[in-house]
C-alpha positions in Angstrom: 109.9 112.8 63.2 109.0 115.5 66.0 107.9 114.3 69.3 104.4 115.2 70.7 103.7 116.5 74.3 101.6 114.3 76.5 101.2 116.5 79.2 99.0 114.7 81.7 96.6 115.9 83.9 96.2 114.5 87.1 93.7 116.7 89.5 94.4 116.2 93.4 93.1 117.7 96.4 94.7 117.5 100.0 94.7 118.6 103.4 97.2 118.9 106.3 96.8 118.8 110.1 99.2 118.8 113.0 98.5 118.6 116.5 100.7 118.4 120.1 99.0 115.5 121.6 98.0 114.7 125.1 101.4 115.0 126.9 104.1 117.0 125.0 104.6 120.5 125.5 105.9 121.4 122.4 105.0 120.2 119.1 108.5 119.0 116.8 106.7 118.0 114.0 106.7 119.7 110.9 104.7 119.2 107.5 104.0 121.3 104.0 101.8 121.3 101.0 103.6 122.7 98.0 101.1 125.6 97.1 100.8 123.6 93.7 100.6 120.5 94.9 103.7 119.2 93.7 105.4 117.9 96.6 103.9 116.5 100.1 106.4 116.7 103.3 106.2 115.2 107.1 108.8 115.6 109.3 109.0 114.2 113.2 111.6 115.9 114.8 113.9 114.5 117.9 116.1 115.8 120.6 115.9 117.8 123.3 115.4 121.7 124.1 113.7 122.5 121.2 116.2 121.0 119.1 113.3 118.6 117.5 111.5 121.4 116.3 114.4 122.9 114.6 116.0 119.8 112.7 112.1 119.1 111.3 111.2 122.8 110.0 115.0 123.0 108.6 114.4 119.6 107.0 111.1 120.7 105.1 112.2 124.0 104.3 115.7 122.5 102.6 113.3 120.1 100.6 110.8 122.9 99.8 113.8 125.3 98.6 115.5 122.6 96.8 112.1 121.0 95.0 111.1 124.5 94.1 113.4 125.2 91.9 113.0 121.8 89.5 109.9 123.3 87.9 111.9 122.6 84.5 113.0 118.6 85.4 109.0 117.8 86.7 107.8 119.9 83.8 109.5 117.7 81.1 108.9 114.4 82.7 105.5 115.1 82.9 105.0 115.7 79.1 107.8 113.3 78.3 107.6 110.5 80.7 110.5 108.5 80.2 112.8 105.8 81.9 115.6 108.4 82.0 113.2 111.3 82.6 112.1 109.3 85.9 115.6 108.6 86.9 116.4 112.1 86.9 113.2 113.2 88.9 114.0 110.4 91.5 117.7 111.8 91.8 116.4 115.4 92.1 114.3 114.0 94.9 116.7 112.2 96.5 119.5 115.1 96.2 116.7 117.5 97.9 116.9 115.2 101.2 120.5 114.8 101.0 120.9 118.4 101.1 118.8 119.2 103.7 120.4 116.0 105.5 123.4 118.0 105.6 122.0 121.3 106.6 120.6 119.7 109.8 123.7 117.9 110.3 125.9 121.1 110.2 123.7 122.8 112.5 123.6 120.2 115.0 127.5 119.8 115.1 128.4 123.1 115.0 125.7 124.2 118.0 126.1 122.2 121.4 123.1 123.1 122.3 120.9 121.2 119.3 124.0 118.1 119.2 122.5 115.1 117.9 119.0 116.6 117.1 117.4 115.0 113.8 114.1 114.0 112.2 112.3 111.6 110.3 111.3 112.6 106.7 108.8 111.3 104.4 108.4 113.3 100.9 105.8 112.4 98.2 106.6 114.7 94.9 104.1 114.2 92.1 105.4 114.9 88.5 102.7 114.2 85.4 100.5 110.9 86.6 103.6 109.4 88.8 104.8 109.5 92.4 107.3 109.7 94.0 108.4 108.8 97.3 111.5 109.6 99.7 111.6 108.5 103.0 113.7 108.1 105.9 113.1 107.0 109.5 109.9 105.8 111.1 107.0 108.0 109.7 105.2 106.4 107.1 103.1 106.6 103.6 100.4 104.6 102.8 98.5 103.8 99.8 94.6 103.5 100.1 93.8 102.1 96.1 90.4 100.1 95.8 89.5 98.4 99.0 92.8 98.2 100.6 95.5 99.9 102.2 99.3 98.9 102.1 102.2 100.4 103.9 104.6 101.6 100.7 107.5 102.4 103.5 109.5 100.6 106.1 110.1 101.9 109.4 113.6 102.3 109.5 113.3 100.9 113.6 115.4 98.1 115.1 112.0 96.0 115.7 111.3 96.3 112.0 114.4 94.6 110.8 114.2 92.3 113.8 110.5 91.3 112.6 112.0 90.5 108.7 115.2 88.7 109.7 112.4 86.5 112.2 114.4 87.3 115.3 110.9 89.3 116.4 107.2 88.4 115.8 105.1 91.0 114.3 102.9 90.5 117.4 106.2 91.1 119.8 106.9 94.4 118.0 103.6 96.0 118.6 105.2 96.3 121.9 108.3 96.5 121.9 110.5 99.1 123.1 112.8 98.9 120.4 110.1 100.1 117.9 110.8 103.5 118.8 114.7 103.1 118.2 115.6 104.2 115.0 118.3 102.7 112.8 118.5 105.8 110.2 117.5 109.4 110.6 117.9 112.5 109.0 120.7 114.9 110.6 122.1 112.4 113.3 124.9 111.3 111.7 127.4 112.1 109.1 125.8 109.5 106.4 122.3 109.0 105.8 119.7 106.2 104.0 117.1 107.5 101.8 114.6 105.1 100.6 112.8 105.5 97.2 109.8 104.3 96.0 107.2 105.3 93.0 103.8 104.6 92.0 101.2 105.7 89.4 98.8 107.3 90.5 94.5 106.1 90.0 91.6 108.2 90.1 90.2 107.6 93.4 93.9 107.1 95.2 94.2 108.2 98.7 97.8 108.4 100.1 98.5 109.2 103.6 102.1 110.1 104.8 101.8 110.3 109.0 103.9 110.7 111.8 104.3 107.7 114.1 102.2 109.9 116.4 99.2 108.8 114.5 100.4 105.2 113.0 101.2 103.9 116.5 97.2 104.2 117.0 96.5 102.6 113.7 97.8 98.8 114.1 95.3 97.4 112.0 95.6 99.0 108.3 91.6 98.2 107.9 90.8 100.3 110.2 93.0 103.4 108.7 91.6 102.7 105.7 88.1 103.2 106.7 89.0 106.4 108.3 91.2 107.7 105.5 88.5 107.1 102.8 84.9 107.4 104.7 84.9 111.3 104.8 87.0 114.2 103.0 90.2 114.4 103.4 89.9 117.5 106.2 87.0 115.7 107.9 89.2 112.4 107.6 92.4 114.0 109.4 90.6 115.8 112.0 89.2 112.2 113.0 92.5 110.8 112.8 94.0 112.7 115.3 90.6 112.9 117.4 91.0 109.2 117.7 95.1 109.1 118.2 94.2 111.5 121.1 91.6 109.6 122.5 93.6 106.3 122.3 96.5 108.1 124.5 98.1 110.9 122.3 101.6 110.4 123.9 103.5 112.1 120.8 102.6 115.0 118.2 100.3 114.0 115.7 101.0 114.9 111.9 99.3 113.7 109.0 98.5 114.9 105.0 96.0 113.3 103.1 96.3 113.5 99.5 93.4 112.3 97.2 93.7 111.8 93.2 90.4 113.3 92.3 91.0 113.0 88.4 93.6 110.6 86.6 93.9 109.1 83.2 92.9 105.7 83.0 95.7 103.3 83.5 95.5 100.8 80.7 98.5 98.6 81.5 99.4 97.0 84.2 100.7 99.7 87.2 103.9 100.0 88.9 104.4 98.7 92.4 106.0 100.6 94.5 109.8 100.1 94.0 113.2 101.3 94.9 114.9 103.5 92.5 118.8 104.4 91.5 120.3 105.7 94.8 122.7 105.5 97.0 120.0 104.6 99.6 122.9 103.9 102.6 126.5 104.4 102.8 128.5 101.4 100.8 130.1 100.6 104.5 126.7 99.8 105.7 126.7 96.8 102.9 123.4 97.9 101.1 123.2 96.9 98.0 122.4 99.4 95.1 118.9 98.7 93.5 118.5 100.7 89.8 115.3 101.6 88.6 114.8 100.5 84.6 111.8 98.8 82.5 113.2 95.5 84.5 112.3 96.5 87.7 108.6 97.3 87.4 106.7 94.6 89.2 103.5 94.9 87.6 100.2 93.9 89.8 96.4 95.1 90.0 94.0 95.7 92.4 93.8 92.6 93.8 97.7 92.2 94.7 97.5 95.2 96.5 98.6 93.3 99.4 101.8 92.2 97.7 102.9 96.0 98.2 103.7 94.3 101.7 105.8 91.5 100.9 108.0 94.1 98.5 108.5 96.5 101.4 109.9 94.1 103.6 112.3 92.7 100.6 113.6 96.5 100.2 114.2 97.1 104.1 116.1 93.8 104.6 118.5 94.9 101.6 118.7 98.5 103.3 119.1 98.2 106.8 121.6 95.8 109.3 120.8 95.0 112.8 124.4 94.5 113.8 126.0 95.0 116.5 122.4 93.4 117.7 121.8 89.6 118.4 119.1 88.1 118.9 120.0 86.6 122.1 120.0 90.2 123.4 116.9 91.0 122.3 114.8 91.1 125.6 117.6 93.0 127.1 116.9 96.4 126.3 119.9 98.2 128.3 122.1 95.8 126.8 120.5 96.4 123.4 121.2 100.7 123.9 124.7 99.5 125.1 125.5 98.0 122.0 123.8 99.8 119.5 125.5 103.0 117.9 123.9 106.0 120.2 124.6 108.4 117.6 121.4 107.0 115.9 119.5 106.3 118.5 115.6 107.6 119.2 113.1 107.1 122.1 110.3 107.7 122.6 109.0 107.7 126.7 106.2 106.7 128.3 104.7 105.4 124.8 101.6 103.3 125.2 100.3 100.3 123.6 98.0 101.7 121.0 94.3 100.4 121.7 92.4 98.8 120.3 93.0 96.2 119.2 93.9 94.6 122.2 97.3 93.9 122.9 98.4 90.6 120.9 100.6 90.1 124.0 97.7 90.2 126.9 100.3 93.1 128.4 101.8 96.5 128.0 105.1 97.6 128.5 107.0 97.8 131.4 107.9 101.6 132.3 111.5 100.3 133.5 112.1 99.1 130.3 111.7 102.2 128.6 114.8 104.2 127.3 114.5 107.8 127.8 115.9 110.7 125.4 119.3 112.0 126.0 
């Protein structure tokens, strides 16, 4: 019996835009859309003396170079989609991220003026009708489908971990300085955790990949959905950045929107974003592995799109640890800083509370509580 090719035709259009914002002098974000629209990358660099620009650019170029050599793997999977093929594509993507991580880490380790530099990184890789996401840090990837929006990545921040563990409310997290402290970043330390997710693309889907300079000013996903879907990607991005700047623009602002113009109808239940086989974090972090198999696909329909949020929280709760934090210390930022591993710390000074909506706690951050970058 001869296998028949099942090449899936998916038509995409995309747009990318970056802006220095209203406060920063330099843009440390970096983004890329592959010429063939196979992969899309957003990175938000960190580190003084322009090292953040170097880190984000190195990460993006490293991933681009690695994925550009995977044409055969991607084409094979798009023509013959199998569980093993899906595992291989996910592995290729994760290895590309880890290779970029090593390059950034080695550069920072060997250059005193770039020591401690790092970056967030979100990569969306498309093969056939399936999309694979690799995520490190607190940039985000959102899926807009039907009438709903869902964040399909988790923020690798102290605040998010404390929310998941019930030690901080979602409302408190919106204005907590801990929301800008990363527990995982690319290039900062020898080990990095790579969070992976997978989904099937539908006609009409829109995917937003953005740095925190944008999503910080859109805490309500309903508003983000309206902004992303009501115009062409180019216009939507311009509007998003304009609003972010009007609301403060305290950080660099970068985003990519991908629109699925055409795709075969998905007759079976679709696959929710799920973790795939990977060494998501070093074994020393006590993170259990989450293999991707046919048993792991959690079906949902558009009316259940909000369930992604619950799945997302469940995933991060197994990946990240707040140690050595304790709930008794969460209000003492200085103490948190002393307790936490400084090699994995990133802060953004003078970040203002997103508005609107009105700060649910009725106040703003006390500037004296801000932890400045080293």
